[in-house]
C-alpha positions in Angstrom: 13.5 26.9 16.7 9.7 27.6 16.7 7.3 25.2 18.1 5.8 22.7 15.8 2.0 23.4 14.9 -0.2 20.6 15.9 -1.6 19.9 12.8 -3.9 17.0 14.3 -5.7 19.5 16.7 -5.6 22.1 13.8 -7.6 19.9 11.6 -10.2 19.1 13.9 -10.9 22.6 14.9 -11.2 23.4 11.0 -13.6 20.4 10.9 -15.7 21.8 13.6 -15.8 25.3 12.0 -16.6 24.1 8.9 -19.8 21.8 10.4 -20.6 25.4 12.1 -20.9 27.2 9.0 -22.6 24.6 6.7 -25.4 24.4 9.3 -25.6 28.0 9.6 -25.6 28.6 5.6 -28.4 25.6 5.5 -30.5 27.6 8.0 -30.2 30.7 5.9 -30.9 29.3 2.8 -34.0 27.8 4.3 -35.5 30.2 6.8 -38.7 28.5 7.0 -37.3 25.3 8.0 -37.5 25.2 11.6 -35.7 22.0 12.2 -32.6 23.5 11.1 -32.3 25.6 14.1 -32.1 22.4 16.1 -29.5 21.3 13.9 -27.3 24.3 15.1 -27.8 24.1 18.3 -26.9 20.2 18.4 -24.0 21.1 16.2 -22.8 24.2 18.7 -23.1 21.8 21.8 -21.2 18.7 20.1 -18.6 21.7 18.9 -18.4 23.4 22.4 -17.6 19.7 24.4 -14.8 19.3 21.7 -13.0 22.5 22.3 -13.9 22.2 26.4 -11.7 18.8 25.9 -8.8 20.4 23.7 -8.7 23.2 26.2 -8.5 20.8 29.4 -5.6 19.0 27.4 -3.9 21.7 25.6 -5.1 25.0 26.9 -6.3 27.7 24.5 -5.6 26.5 20.8 -3.7 29.8 19.9 -1.9 30.4 16.8 1.4 29.0 17.8 -0.6 25.5 18.6 -2.7 25.2 15.6 -2.1 27.8 13.2 -3.6 31.2 12.2 -7.2 29.4 10.4 -7.3 26.8 13.3 -7.0 29.4 16.2 -9.8 31.6 14.3 -12.3 28.3 14.4 -11.5 27.9 17.9 -12.8 31.5 18.8 -15.7 30.6 15.9 -17.0 27.7 18.6 -16.5 29.8 21.4 -18.4 32.6 19.7 -21.2 30.3 18.8 -21.2 28.7 22.4 -24.4 30.9 23.7 -25.9 28.0 25.4 -23.1 28.2 27.6 -22.1 31.8 28.9 -19.9 30.5 31.6 -17.8 28.3 29.1 -17.8 31.7 27.0 -16.2 33.6 29.6 -13.6 30.9 30.2 -12.5 31.1 26.6 -12.3 35.1 27.1 -10.3 35.0 29.8 -8.0 32.2 28.2 -7.8 34.4 25.2 -7.2 37.5 27.0 -4.4 35.8 29.2 -2.9 34.4 26.1 0.9 35.6 24.8 0.7 38.7 22.3 0.3 37.4 18.7 -1.7 34.2 19.5 -5.1 35.5 19.2 -6.6 37.8 17.0 -7.6 41.3 18.0 -10.7 40.9 16.0 -11.6 37.7 17.3 -11.1 39.0 20.9 -13.6 41.9 20.2 -16.3 40.0 19.0 -16.1 37.3 22.0 -15.3 40.4 24.5 -19.1 41.9 23.3 -20.6 38.5 23.1 -19.8 37.9 27.0 -20.5 41.2 27.9 -24.3 41.1 26.5 -24.5 38.1 28.0 -24.1 39.0 31.3 -26.4 42.1 30.8 -24.0 44.7 30.1 -23.4 46.9 27.0 -20.6 45.9 24.6 -17.4 47.7 24.2 -16.5 47.1 20.5 -20.0 47.1 18.8 -19.3 44.0 16.9 -23.2 42.4 17.6 -26.0 43.6 15.8 -29.7 42.6 15.6 -31.5 42.5 12.4 -35.1 44.4 12.8 -37.3 45.6 9.8 -34.6 44.4 7.5 -32.1 46.6 8.8 -29.1 46.2 11.2 -28.4 47.7 14.4 -26.0 47.5 17.1 -26.9 45.8 20.5 -26.6 48.4 23.2 -23.0 50.3 23.4 -20.8 52.0 26.0 -20.1 55.2 24.9 -20.2 55.8 21.1 -17.1 57.7 20.5 -15.2 55.1 22.8 -16.7 52.5 20.8 -15.6 54.2 17.2 -12.0 54.6 18.9 -11.6 51.3 20.2 -13.0 49.9 16.9 -10.5 52.2 14.9 -7.2 50.9 17.6 -8.0 47.0 16.4 -8.3 47.9 12.8 -12.5 47.1 12.7 -14.2 49.2 10.1 -16.8 51.9 11.6 -20.1 50.9 13.1 -21.7 52.2 10.1 -19.2 50.5 7.6 -19.8 47.3 9.7 -23.7 47.8 9.1 -23.5 48.0 5.4 -21.4 45.2 5.1 -23.8 43.1 7.3 -26.6 44.7 5.1 -24.9 43.7 1.9 -24.4 39.9 3.4 -27.9 39.6 4.2 -28.9 40.8 1.0 -26.4 38.7 -1.2 -25.5 35.5 1.2 -22.1 33.9 0.4 -24.3 31.3 -1.8 -25.5 33.7 -3.8 -22.3 35.4 -5.1 
């Protein structure tokens, strides 16, 4: 009999992700409102502390504990915990050591790159881009051929395709569609 999913814990994670996305969408819709940056930082900090408490009690909230969507929400909170790189690294370590199938390979790739860049290293999967002059460009990467091979292996689009997707999202934000 498979283990029971903790729906209460999953609901909390989904609420954290919803707060995260709402704050970022508001900031995207009102780029001149500098107060929203502070709101995002506050929400990221609060979400990070909630996730930290969950991890202390339950370990990494993987798919079998909280379900697919809530496991992704846990990753999102970790991904946006930039003010605490040690916590991001802890989350990455927990995700890497999770049993097979507990963590999305895409989520793992994104957090891997975030942690590498925060530690001054080049990214492994090319998931982290910056916007410059209205275009999106990847942050420093390891050997491009290896990056493309790694992306292909886990089902990520090519760097060129991903850059086009980012550009499309920027030109047509979700609230405009």
